[in-house]
C-alpha positions in Angstrom: -5.7 2.6 -23.1 -4.7 3.9 -19.7 -3.3 7.3 -18.5 0.3 7.4 -17.4 -0.8 8.9 -14.1 -3.2 6.1 -13.3 -0.7 3.4 -14.2 2.1 4.9 -12.1 -0.4 5.4 -9.2 -1.3 1.7 -9.3 2.4 0.7 -9.4 3.3 3.0 -6.5 0.7 1.4 -4.3 2.3 -2.0 -4.4 5.9 -1.0 -5.0 6.0 1.1 -1.9 9.2 2.9 -2.6 11.1 -0.3 -3.4 9.7 -2.7 -0.8 8.0 -4.9 -3.4 9.9 -5.2 -6.7 8.8 -8.7 -8.0 5.1 -9.3 -8.4 2.5 -11.0 -10.6 -0.1 -8.9 -12.5 -3.3 -10.9 -12.7 -5.8 -9.6 -15.3 -9.3 -11.1 -15.4 -12.5 -9.5 -16.8 -10.8 -6.1 -17.3 -9.7 -6.1 -13.6 -6.0 -5.9 -12.7 -5.2 -7.5 -9.3 -1.7 -7.4 -7.8 -0.6 -9.1 -4.6 2.7 -8.2 -3.0 4.7 -8.4 0.1 6.1 -11.0 2.5 5.3 -12.4 6.0 4.6 -9.4 8.2 3.5 -7.0 5.5 1.3 -7.7 2.5 -0.8 -5.7 0.1 -3.4 -6.1 -2.6 -4.1 -3.5 -5.3 -7.0 -3.6 -7.7 -7.6 -1.5 -10.8 -11.0 -1.7 -12.4 -11.4 -1.1 -16.2 -8.0 -2.3 -17.2 -8.4 -2.9 -20.9 -6.2 -6.0 -21.4 -6.9 -9.6 -22.2 -7.1 -12.1 -19.3 -3.5 -12.9 -18.4 -1.0 -13.5 -15.6 2.2 -11.5 -16.1 5.5 -11.8 -14.2 7.0 -8.4 -13.4 10.5 -9.3 -12.1 11.8 -5.7 -11.8 9.2 -3.0 -11.1 12.0 -0.5 -10.7 13.0 -0.9 -14.4 9.3 -0.9 -15.4 8.9 2.4 -13.6 11.9 3.9 -15.3 10.5 3.0 -18.7 7.1 4.4 -18.0 8.6 7.6 -16.6 9.7 8.8 -20.1 6.1 8.5 -21.5 3.4 11.1 -21.5 -0.4 11.2 -21.6 -2.5 8.2 -22.5 -0.7 4.8 -23.0 -1.5 1.8 -25.1 -0.4 -1.5 -23.6 -0.2 -4.7 -25.6 1.1 -8.1 -24.7 3.3 -10.6 -26.6 3.5 -14.3 -25.8 5.3 -17.4 -26.9 2.8 -20.3 -26.9 1.0 -19.8 -23.6 3.7 -17.8 -21.8 3.5 -14.0 -21.9 7.0 -12.7 -22.6 6.8 -9.0 -23.3 4.7 -5.9 -22.5 4.6 -3.1 -25.1 3.8 0.4 -23.8 3.3 3.2 -26.3 2.4 6.8 -26.2 2.3 9.3 -29.1 6.1 9.3 -29.4 7.6 6.3 -27.6 7.2 2.6 -28.1 8.7 0.7 -25.2 9.2 -3.0 -24.6 9.4 -4.6 -21.1 10.5 -8.2 -20.8 8.2 -10.3 -18.6 9.4 -13.1 -16.3 8.0 -16.6 -15.9 5.4 -16.3 -13.2 6.5 -19.7 -11.8 9.8 -18.2 -10.5 7.9 -15.5 -8.5 6.4 -18.0 -6.0 3.2 -17.6 -4.0 2.0 -14.7 -2.0 1.3 -14.6 1.8 -2.1 -13.1 2.8 -3.9 -12.4 6.1 -7.6 -12.9 7.0 -9.5 -10.4 9.1 -9.7 -11.3 12.8 -13.0 -11.9 14.4 -13.0 -8.5 16.1 -11.1 -5.2 15.6 -9.9 -3.3 18.7 -9.7 0.0 16.7 -11.7 1.1 13.6 -10.9 4.6 12.3 -11.6 6.6 9.1 -8.6 8.7 8.3 -9.2 12.0 6.6 -6.8 13.6 4.0 -5.7 15.9 6.8 -5.0 13.0 9.2 -2.9 11.3 6.5 -1.0 14.5 5.8 -0.3 15.1 9.6 0.8 11.5 10.1 3.3 11.7 7.2 4.6 15.0 8.6 5.0 13.5 12.0 7.0 10.6 10.7 9.2 12.9 8.5 10.0 15.1 11.4 11.5 12.0 13.2 12.9 10.3 10.1 15.9 8.9 11.9 13.8 6.3 13.8 11.4 3.7 12.5 9.5 3.3 15.7 5.8 4.0 16.0 3.3 3.0 18.8 -0.4 2.9 18.2 -2.1 3.1 21.6 -5.6 3.5 22.9 -6.5 5.5 26.0 -9.1 7.9 27.5 -8.7 11.6 27.5 -9.5 14.2 30.2 -13.2 14.2 29.0 -13.5 10.4 29.3 -13.5 10.0 25.5 -11.8 7.0 23.9 -8.9 8.2 21.8 -6.2 6.6 19.6 -2.7 7.9 19.8 0.1 7.6 17.2 3.4 8.0 18.9 6.5 8.5 16.7 9.9 8.1 18.3 11.9 5.6 20.3 10.2 4.4 23.5 12.9 5.9 25.8 12.8 8.8 28.2 15.6 10.6 26.3 14.4 10.5 22.7 12.3 13.1 20.7 8.7 12.1 20.3 5.6 13.3 18.4 2.1 12.1 19.4 -0.9 12.5 17.1 -4.4 12.0 18.5 -7.6 10.8 16.7 -10.9 10.8 18.6 -13.5 9.9 16.0 -13.9 6.2 15.5 -14.7 2.9 17.2 -12.3 2.0 20.0 -13.3 -1.3 21.7 -10.2 -1.7 23.9 -8.7 1.3 25.8 -5.5 -0.3 27.1 -3.5 -1.2 24.1 0.0 -0.1 23.0 1.4 -1.9 20.0 4.6 -1.1 18.0 4.8 -0.9 14.2 7.3 0.1 11.6 6.8 3.7 10.8 8.7 3.6 7.6 6.3 1.1 6.1 3.4 3.0 7.5 4.5 6.2 5.9 5.2 4.6 2.5 1.7 3.2 2.4 0.2 6.6 3.3 2.3 8.4 0.7 1.4 6.0 -2.0 -2.3 6.4 -1.3 -2.7 10.2 -0.8 -4.6 10.3 -4.0 -7.3 8.0 -2.8 -10.8 9.2 -1.7 -11.2 7.1 1.4 -9.0 5.5 4.0 -9.9 3.2 6.9 -7.5 1.9 9.6 -8.2 -1.1 11.8 -6.1 -2.8 14.4 -6.5 -6.0 16.3 -5.4 -6.5 19.9 -3.1 -9.2 18.6 -1.2 -6.6 16.6 -2.5 -6.8 13.0 -2.9 -3.4 11.4 -5.1 -3.1 8.3 -5.3 -0.1 6.0 -7.9 0.1 3.2 -8.0 2.8 0.6 -10.6 3.4 -2.2 -11.4 5.5 -5.2 -13.6 5.2 -8.3 -11.2 2.9 -10.1 -8.4 1.8 -7.6 -8.7 -0.1 -4.3 -5.8 -1.0 -2.2 -5.5 -3.0 1.0 -2.6 -3.6 3.4 -1.8 -5.8 6.4 1.1 -5.0 8.7 2.1 -7.2 11.6 3.4 -5.7 14.9 7.1 -5.3 15.6 8.4 -7.9 17.9 
């Protein structure tokens, strides 16, 4: 049994507002692991205590699965149906509804790309709930552009700071800069572009998490890690070219 809110939270963390629709759910020892993404942006979401048998499930259309789950309420009972060794259906039931979602053959979903941590990070920050809220608001205020620069510099008091600049990198565009001072900054002369739409979708999907860390390499790999008692999520984003 799993609550609807917990299940939708897990799905939102890999679905990312429609970016990752086709995924494999891997269940082993009551742990659900989902890899998603493509070259340039990947994620891994883990749910502990997922009370299902060991299985690999092909979710071909997360959007349709979301729509089915949206009509349910409260605690959900999930069971699986298979033909020989292939899982073909997922049944989701609450006190009123009994839903059936058709699963795909995992072989047609292919393999996932993944990244390894670099030997050294140029930036290591812990983002607070307030930081996350402010960064989302900054992006929303300039929603017509997907440009974001993450830069390191020194402020007037000679403190190392990290700057998040939203807006096109031209002299005539509107811009918003958000500063974070607390953290480890090993290189104070960086300025690397990223896609702010993907960045915002990740933050939005993980606002319910207890912890968030942000790391960036000088080569332009951004890593975001979120955690709570039962859910852990991890994201890699490559720089814009």
